[in-house]
N, C-alpha and C positions, 0 to 999 in steps of 0.2 A: 517835867521828867528829868531836869538837870540834876536833881538830887540823886539820881541813879548812876551818876558818873563814878566809876570805880567799884560799883556794887555788882556782884555776880548774881546770875539768875537765869530764868527761862523766859522766853518771849514768843510771840506769834505775830505774823503778818496776815491779816484777814481780808479777803475780797468780800466786802460787806454784803453785796447782793446775793452771791451764791453761797457764802459761808465757808468757802474753801480756805484752808489755812496753810501757812508755812511755819514750822516750829523749829526753834534753835536755842542754843544756850551760849553764854558768854561770861567772861570775867568782868566785863563792864557793860551794863545794859545800855546806858545812854550812848556810849561811843559806838557800840555795834549797830544799834538801830539807826542812828542818825549819820555818823561818819562812815558807817559801813554799808549796810543794805540800801538806805535811802539814796546815798550818793551814787552807788554803782547802778542802781535801777534807773536813776535819772540820766546817767551817762550811757546806759544800754550795755554795760559790761558785767552785769551780774552773772555769776557762775551757774546759777540755777536757771536753765533756759525756759522751763515751764513758767516759773514766776515772772521772768523777764518778758516773755511773750504776752502774758496776761496784763502786765503793767503797761505795755505798749498799746494793747488793744483797748483796755478800759480807762486808762489814765490814772494819775496819781491820786486823785480825789476818791477813787473807788476803793482805796485800801486803807485799813486802819492798823496802826502799830501799837501793840499792847504788851504789857508785862504780865506774865502769868504768875511767876514766882520771883521774889527778890529775897536774897539771903545776905543781909548785912553782917550776920554773925560769922560768915565765912571769910570776911575781909581779913587779910594778913595770914591766912592759912597757906600751907605749902601748896604750890601750884599743882603738883601731881595728885595730891590728896583731893584738892578742890575739883580737879578735872574728873575724877572718878565719881564724885557726888553730882556734878553738873550733868555728866553723860547719863547717869541713872535717872535723874529727874526729866531730862530731855526725852529719854526713851519712853518714860511713863506717859508724857503728853503726846508724843507721836502716836503711841498705841491708843490712848484715850480719845484723841480727836481724829484718828484714822488719817493722819496727815500724809502718809505715804501711799494712800489709795487714791488713784486718779480722780475718782468722783468726789473725793472729800478734801484732798490737799495737794500741795505743791512740792512736798519733800520727795526727792528722787530716791533716796535710800531708805529702806524701812528700819535700818540700824543706825542709831545715833552716833555721830562722829565717825562714820565709816562709809566707804564706798560699796560695802557688801550688798549684793542684790541689785546693783545698778547694771543695766544692760545698754551698752552704747551701740549706736548704728555704725555701719562700716565707715560712713563719712566722718562721724565724730571721732572714731578710732584713728583715722588717717590724719585728722587735724591735730589731735593730741600727740600722735607720734611725731608729726612735723615740728610741733612746739618743743618737744623734748629734745629732738635732734639738733634744733637750732641752739637751744640752751647749752647743750654739750659742746657744740662746735664753737660757740662764742666764749666759752669758759673752759679751757683745757684742764685747769687745775681741779675744777669742780667735777669734770668728767673722770679724771684719774681717781679722785676721792670716791666717786660713786662706784667705779669699777672695783676698787680695792675693797670697799665695804661689801659689795656683792660677792666677791671671791671669798672673803672671810666668813660671811654668813653661810655660803654654800659649803665651804670646807667644814664648818662646824656641824652642819646638817648631815654631811656625808660620813661624819664620824659615828653616826647612829647606824648600826648594821641593818636594821629594818628599813630605814629610809633609803640607804644605799641600794639595797636589794630591790625595793619598789621603784626607785629611780632607774635602775638598770633595766628592769622589766618594761617600764613605760617607754624608754628609749628604744628597746628592741622591738616592741609592738609597733611603735610609730614608724620605725624604719621598714619593718616588714610590710606594713600597710602601704607606705609610699612606694616601695619597690613593686608591690603587687598591682597597685591601681594607677600609678602615674608613670606613663611611658617616658615623658620628658625628664622627670626626676631620675628615673633609672638610667637613661642614656647619659644625663649630665653627671650622675654619680660615677658611672663607669669611666667617663672621660677625665673627671677630676682624679680618680684613682690612678689612671694611666699616667697622667702628668706628674702626680706626686711621686709615683714609683720611678718615673724617668729621672726626676730631679735627684731622688735618693740614690739611684743606681750610678749617677755621675760621681758619687763619692766612693773611691776604691775601698776604703775601710768598711763602709756599709755594705757594699756589694759582696765583699769577701765574707762578712759575718752573715749576710742574708743567705748566701749559698750554703754555708755550713749549717745554718738552722733548717733550711729547706731539705738538705740531704739527710739530716738527722730525723726530721719529721717523716720523710718518705720511707726511710729505713724502718722506722717504728711502725708505720702503716703497713708496709709490706710483710711484716711479721704476722699480720692478721690474714688468715687464709681467704676469708670472704673478700676482703679488699684486693688482695693480690689477684684472685681469680677474676674479679670484676674489672680490674685495670687491664689484665691481659685480654679480656674479651673486648673491651672498648678499643684497645690498641689494634686488635685484629680487624674489627669492624671499620675502624678509621683507615687502616692501611688498604683494606679491600676496596673501599670507596675511592681512595686516592689512586690506586693502581688501575682503576677503571677509566681514569682520565689519561689519554695519550700524552698530553703535554707534561703532566706530572711524571709519568713513567720515563719520558725522554729526558727530562731535567734530572731525575734521580740517577739515571744511567750515566749522564754526563758528569755529575758530581762524583760518582763512584770511579769513573775512568780517570778523572783528574787526581783523585785521592790516591789511586793505585800507582799512577805515574810518579807522583811525589814520593810515595813510599819506596818504589823500586829504583828511584834515582839516587837514593841515599843508602849506602851499603849497610849501615847500622840498622836503619829502619826496615830494610829488606830482610836482614837476618832475623830481627825480632818478629816480623810478620810471618816469616816461614816457620819459625819455632812455634808461634802461637797457632798457626794453621795445622802443623803436625800434631801439636798437643790436642787440638780439637778432634782431629781424625782419630788419634789414639783413644781418646775418651769415648768416642762413639763406638769404636771397635770393641772396647772393653765392656761397654754397656750391652752390646748385642751378644757378646760371649756370655755375660752374666745371665741375661734373659734365657739363652739357650740352655745353660746349665740348670736353671730353675725348671725348665720344661722337661729335661732329661731325667732329673732326679725327683 
């Protein structure tokens, strides 16, 4: 099989007794079968756990390494073009030999050169996640490169209005589900929100801008009769409930007393308060007079 060094093609690894097969494709048949699969299987480090387990259970002599197709005419071809051809032929043999069906083969994915269709256990997911985290921690430059690439890809996808709309809907649905079903998430989210707002409120410029935005929003909302009526009703209910509490009533009276003492200790504030008070009295009298005139006429 040394003649297959550097020759692209499709191969299979067969468990002779059961007939179960593993199908793959490569740019160099000899190198992949001998320096690739055979070496890893002997070391116990093969990425295909199904094939590795069978190898350990039955032993090396129970397996046959065979070339299904060799394509010397593809040697020297552009790698990208060759890869398309190889994947096509590998897919044909995966389907033909049922290599991705557990009773017939060892291929994990039913799709050639792809992890599509693979379902990992929670334990496997945790292991893979740990491997990726360690790789990123050990190589900061690689981590930065991966993050930048991910940002650029996501930015390009978000430029598509349909994708952006679908993404926003998915995020909204996910947050609604979490808030509705997960009490811990809801509490944690509220706490994070409070902390974030507290940090932002420590910035005078943000606080000022936030107050302006809030005032404008409330002003706009109060222009809607339904919202205004609902807010007034909520206010009345809340105040009625609070006033039923003797401690709250006493505290409110004390605050009002201190406020009035402060006002009347300052001549200017006292004059302004008296003027405002008199204006209110005058408005109420005029309103009553107007109502009386309406009744009379």
